[in-house]
N, C-alpha and C positions, 0 to 999 in steps of 0.2 A: 863372661862377666857375671857377677852375682848381684842380686837384688839388695839394695841398701837403703835404710831408713834411718833418720836421726830423730831422737827425742832429748827431753831435758837431762836424762839420765846417761845417755851414750848412744852407740850406733847399733843397728840391728842389721846383720847381714844373713841373707838367705841364699843357701847354696842351690845351684841348678838341680842337683840330685834330689834334694828334699822336695822341690816343686814337681819334679818328674815322678817321684814315688806317690806323692799325694794325688796327682792328676791321674796316674795309672789306676790307683785304687778307686778313685771316683768313676772312672770310665768304665770299670768291669762291673760296677754296680748298675749301670744304664741298661735298661731292657733292650735285647737284641744284640749286645755286645757279649761275644763268647770269651774273648780275651785279647791280649795284646800279642803281636806277632813280630818275629824277626826273620829276616831271610839269610840263609846260610850263603856266604860268598863262594864257598867250595862247590856245593852242587845245585845251588839255586832254589832249594826247598824252603817252603814256609813252615816255621815252627811256632807252636802255640807255646806262650810263656806263662808260667804260673809262680805264684808265691813271691819270694824275694826278688826274682829276675823280672818282674812285671814292668820295671822303669826302663828296661832296655828296648821295649816297643814304643817309648815316648822320648821325643827330642825337645828339650826346653832351651830357649834363648832369652836372656834377660838383657836388654839395653835400655839405658835411661829409665829405669824402674818400669819398664813396659815388658810384658811377657808374651812370647810367642810360642805356641805348642804345636808339634807335629806328632799325630797318633798313627801307629800301624796297628790295625785292629783285624780281627776275624769276627765275622758277623753270623748270626744264627741263620740257617736255611728258612726261607719263606717269610722273612720280615722285609719291609720296606727300607732299603738302604738309606734313602733321603730322610725318612722319619727318624731312623736311629741316628744318623748324622746330626740332624737338627737338635734332637733331644741331648746327645753327648755334648755338642758345642755349648747350648744353653746352660747345661747342668755344670760342666767343668768351668765355664766362665764365671758363673755365680760363685761356685765353691772355691775356686782359686783366689778370686778377689777378696772374699770373706776371709780366707785363711792367711793370705800374705799381706793384704792391704795394698797390693800393686794392682796396676791395670792390665787386664788381658786384652791385647790388641788384635791377635790373630790366632785362629785354631785351624790347622790343616789336618784332614783325615785321609788316610791311605788305606783302603779296604784291600787286605792281602789275601783274603780267603774267606770261604764259607764253610760252616760246619752244621751237621745235623745234630741237634740236641737230642740226647737219649734219656 
């Protein structure tokens, strides 16, 4: 389902992919997040996503104009995962609500790996 708003000029429909792309770009700006991750079904390996494929590590569900987001991330070695997760949740919630005008009700974070920053 897509997010939908109506105003005096017509309807505004927001695709899940747009929200996922924006959420992914916001997430990688957070300190301690190395990038988004995807798990290969074939061999079970975690792969770091870059550039245009960043939204593949983000799953967005929009129901009744309420957004739920699942992040699959890779964190930097030596950081507190709980601090990174709290920062990610608050930053993404604020930015998504400002960007879409919809309410973010849930953000789930799945830490898929750890990387040493060079």
